[in-house]
C-alpha positions as CSV (number, residue, x, y, z in Angstrom):
1,M,95.6,115.5,23.5
2,D,95.8,118.6,21.3
3,P,94.0,117.6,18.0
4,E,96.3,120.0,16.1
5,N,99.5,118.4,17.4
6,L,98.0,114.9,16.8
7,S,97.1,115.9,13.2
8,R,100.6,117.3,12.6
9,R,102.3,114.2,14.0
10,D,100.2,112.0,11.7
11,A,101.0,114.3,8.7
12,L,104.7,114.1,9.6
13,A,104.5,110.3,9.8
14,S,102.7,110.0,6.5
15,F,105.1,112.4,4.8
16,L,108.2,110.5,6.0
17,R,106.7,107.2,5.0
18,V,105.8,108.3,1.4
19,Q,109.2,110.0,0.9
20,R,111.0,106.9,2.2
21,E,109.1,104.6,-0.2
22,K,110.1,106.9,-3.1
23,L,113.8,106.2,-2.6
24,A,115.2,103.3,-4.7
25,P,118.0,101.5,-2.9
26,A,120.2,101.4,-5.9
27,G,119.8,105.1,-6.3
28,I,121.6,105.8,-3.0
29,G,124.2,103.1,-3.3
30,L,122.4,100.3,-1.5
31,A,122.2,96.7,-2.8
32,A,118.6,95.8,-3.8
33,G,118.9,92.6,-1.9
34,G,116.1,90.0,-2.0
35,R,112.4,90.5,-2.2
36,R,111.0,93.6,-0.5
37,R,107.6,93.8,1.0
38,T,107.4,97.5,0.5
39,P,108.8,99.8,-2.2
40,G,111.7,102.1,-1.5
41,L,113.9,101.9,1.5
42,R,113.3,100.0,4.7
43,R,112.9,101.9,7.9
44,E,116.2,100.6,9.3
45,E,118.0,101.6,6.1
46,L,116.8,105.2,6.2
47,A,117.5,105.4,9.9
48,Q,121.1,104.2,9.3
49,L,121.5,106.8,6.4
50,A,120.3,109.5,8.7
51,G,122.4,108.3,11.7
52,L,119.3,107.7,13.8
53,S,118.0,104.9,16.1
54,V,115.8,102.5,14.2
55,T,113.3,102.4,17.1
56,W,113.2,106.2,17.4
57,Y,112.6,106.6,13.7
58,T,109.9,103.9,13.7
59,W,108.1,105.8,16.5
60,I,108.1,109.0,14.4
61,E,106.6,107.1,11.4
62,Q,104.0,105.6,13.7
63,G,102.9,109.1,14.8
64,R,104.0,108.7,18.4
65,E,104.7,111.7,20.6
66,V,108.5,111.9,20.4
67,S,110.9,114.8,20.5
68,V,112.6,115.6,17.2
69,S,115.6,117.9,17.2
70,P,116.4,120.3,14.3
71,A,119.7,118.4,13.8
72,A,117.9,115.1,13.4
73,L,115.4,116.6,11.0
74,A,118.3,118.0,8.9
75,R,119.8,114.6,8.7
76,L,116.5,113.1,7.7
77,A,116.0,115.7,5.0
78,A,119.5,114.9,3.6
79,A,118.9,111.1,3.7
80,L,115.5,111.5,1.9
81,R,117.1,113.7,-0.8
82,L,114.4,116.4,-0.1
83,D,114.5,119.6,-2.2
84,R,114.1,123.0,-0.7
85,A,110.3,122.9,-0.6
86,G,110.3,119.4,0.9
87,R,112.8,120.3,3.5
88,A,110.8,123.4,4.5
89,Y,107.6,121.3,4.7
90,L,109.3,118.7,6.9
91,F,110.5,121.3,9.4
92,A,107.0,123.0,9.4
93,L,105.3,119.6,10.1
94,A,107.7,119.0,13.0
95,G,107.2,122.6,14.3
96,K,111.0,123.3,14.3
97,R,113.2,126.0,12.8
98,D,115.6,124.9,10.0
99,P,119.2,125.6,11.2
100,D,120.1,126.3,7.6
101,E,117.7,129.2,7.3
102,A,120.2,131.6,8.9
103,G,122.7,131.0,6.1
104,A,120.1,131.2,3.4
105,A,119.0,134.6,4.7
106,R,122.5,136.0,4.1
107,D,122.7,134.7,0.5
108,D,122.5,137.1,-2.4
109,P,119.0,137.3,-4.0
110,P,118.9,135.0,-7.0
111,P,119.3,136.6,-10.5
112,A,115.6,136.1,-11.3
113,I,114.6,138.4,-8.4
114,L,117.1,141.0,-9.5
115,A,115.7,140.9,-13.1
116,C,112.2,141.3,-11.6
117,L,113.3,144.4,-9.7
118,R,114.7,145.9,-12.9
119,A,111.5,145.3,-14.8
120,I,109.3,147.0,-12.1
121,R,108.9,150.7,-12.9
122,A,107.6,151.6,-9.5
123,P,110.1,152.0,-6.5
124,A,110.8,148.5,-5.3
125,Y,113.2,146.8,-2.9
126,V,113.9,143.5,-1.3
127,L,114.4,143.0,2.4
128,D,115.8,140.0,4.3
129,R,114.4,138.9,7.6
130,S,116.5,141.4,9.5
131,W,115.2,144.1,7.2
132,E,118.5,144.6,5.5
133,A,117.9,145.9,2.0
134,R,119.4,143.3,-0.3
135,A,118.5,144.7,-3.7
136,W,116.5,147.6,-5.1
137,N,115.8,149.4,-8.4
138,E,116.7,152.8,-9.6
139,E,113.2,154.2,-8.7
140,A,113.7,153.1,-5.1
141,E,117.2,154.5,-5.0
142,H,115.7,157.9,-6.1
143,L,112.8,157.8,-3.7
144,F,114.6,156.8,-0.5
145,A,116.9,159.8,-0.1
146,G,119.4,159.1,2.7
147,W,118.9,155.3,2.6
148,L,119.3,153.7,-0.8
149,D,120.8,156.6,-2.7
150,H,124.2,156.8,-1.0
151,P,126.9,154.1,-1.0
152,A,127.9,154.7,2.6
153,A,124.3,154.7,4.0
154,D,123.1,152.0,6.5
155,R,121.0,149.6,4.4
156,N,118.9,148.4,7.4
157,L,115.4,149.8,7.2
158,L,114.8,149.6,11.0
159,R,118.0,151.6,11.7
160,F,117.2,154.0,8.9
161,I,113.7,154.8,10.2
162,F,114.8,155.3,13.8
163,L,118.4,156.5,13.7
164,A,118.8,158.5,10.4
165,P,117.9,162.2,10.4
166,A,117.1,161.8,6.7
167,A,114.1,159.5,7.6
168,R,112.5,162.2,9.7
169,A,112.9,164.7,6.9
170,L,111.6,162.2,4.3
171,I,108.5,160.9,6.2
172,P,105.9,163.6,7.0
173,D,104.1,161.5,9.7
174,W,107.3,160.1,11.1
175,E,106.1,159.2,14.6
176,A,103.0,157.3,13.4
177,R,105.0,155.5,10.7
178,A,107.8,154.7,13.1
179,R,105.4,153.2,15.6
180,R,103.9,151.1,12.8
181,V,107.3,150.0,11.6
182,A,108.2,148.8,15.1
183,A,105.0,146.8,15.3
184,E,105.5,145.3,11.8
185,F,109.1,144.3,12.6
186,R,108.0,142.6,15.8
187,A,105.4,140.6,13.8
188,A,107.9,139.9,10.9
189,S,110.7,138.7,13.2
190,S,108.5,136.7,15.6
191,A,109.7,133.4,14.2
192,H,113.4,134.4,14.5
193,L,113.7,136.2,17.8
194,D,116.5,133.8,18.8
195,D,118.5,134.9,15.7
196,P,121.7,136.7,17.0
197,V,121.5,139.2,14.1
198,I,117.9,140.2,15.0
199,L,118.7,140.2,18.8
200,G,121.7,142.5,18.2
201,L,119.7,144.7,15.9
202,V,116.9,145.2,18.4
203,A,119.3,145.8,21.3
204,G,121.3,148.3,19.3
205,V,118.3,150.4,18.1
206,R,116.8,150.3,21.6
207,R,120.1,151.8,23.0
208,Q,120.2,154.6,20.4
209,S,116.5,155.5,20.0
210,P,114.3,156.2,23.0
211,E,111.3,156.2,20.6
212,F,112.0,152.7,19.4
213,A,112.5,151.5,22.9
214,R,109.1,153.0,23.9
215,F,107.3,151.6,20.8
216,W,109.0,148.1,21.2
217,D,107.9,147.9,24.8
218,E,104.3,148.6,23.8
219,H,104.3,145.1,22.2
220,F,102.1,146.2,19.3
221,V,102.0,143.6,16.4
222,L,101.0,144.4,12.9
223,A,101.3,142.6,9.6
224,R,103.2,144.4,6.9
225,E,100.0,144.9,4.9
226,G,101.0,148.0,3.1
227,G,98.6,150.9,2.5
228,A,99.0,154.6,1.8
229,R,102.6,156.0,2.2
230,T,103.6,159.6,1.9
231,F,107.0,161.2,1.5
232,R,108.4,164.7,1.5
233,H,111.1,164.2,-1.1
234,P,114.0,166.8,-1.2
235,R,113.7,167.2,-4.9
236,D,110.2,166.0,-5.9
237,G,108.2,167.5,-3.0
238,F,105.2,165.7,-1.6
239,L,104.6,162.2,-3.0
240,R,101.9,159.6,-2.2
241,Y,102.1,155.9,-2.9
242,E,100.3,152.6,-2.1
243,Q,102.7,150.1,-0.6
244,V,102.4,146.4,-1.5
245,S,104.6,143.8,0.1
246,L,105.0,140.2,-1.2
247,S,106.7,137.1,0.1
248,L,108.8,135.4,-2.5
249,S,108.1,131.8,-3.4
250,F,111.0,129.5,-2.4
251,H,112.7,132.5,-0.7
252,P,110.6,133.0,2.5
253,E,113.4,134.9,4.1
254,L,113.0,137.7,1.5
255,T,110.2,140.2,1.0
256,L,109.6,142.3,-2.1
257,T,108.1,145.8,-1.4
258,M,106.7,148.0,-4.1
259,L,105.4,151.6,-3.9
260,V,102.7,152.1,-6.6
261,A,101.8,155.7,-7.4
262,D,98.4,156.5,-5.9
């Protein structure tokens, strides 16, 4: 038996038990009934709320090796009244992808993130998991000529790098950067390769860019760690920055990238 899988099953069992015991029957519309041996809901009560078999749910709480579908986990999360962090933790323990993630990835960035962008004086932008630019500040709009500075421009970073002539003019070391971008996108999208949006994006760029098809087939994988980035700006000339990328707390589908003057 794989110790990691065993540990994860035990952690899932403990998490479900603790969350179940936190729920007061009266708080979810159930009669308190007679004396209860344990706090919170009984297993059969939670199973009924989630539309699950009592036996099957009991096996999960016992840490047995049973298959748990994303749909069943979603019903459990709703029945347990889990917040966003709790739901994400539940799916992570079960090793499953949350079916609600796709919708969350298309939501507008929250106002606090937009305010953060406005406060940053360096070029900064927010990408979703398909690398669509969802928000950016004035400094980024000025820097990324041909991408963020024109209302009709394609906002996807992958398509901009490989399909837009403006990218080859803006980036001095285009081939090296493009190869790196392909490797970074492969790593960043590895958890979502069954997402129709990402599948369509990769297929479309492959058809239109022989360079991307070649780089993609090399199967290089790189974390988006940042580092030195240079630009040949049409108005400002040669520019050099240090790129920093950050995942946003409670918004794992969004990434904030900043370019700090070197």
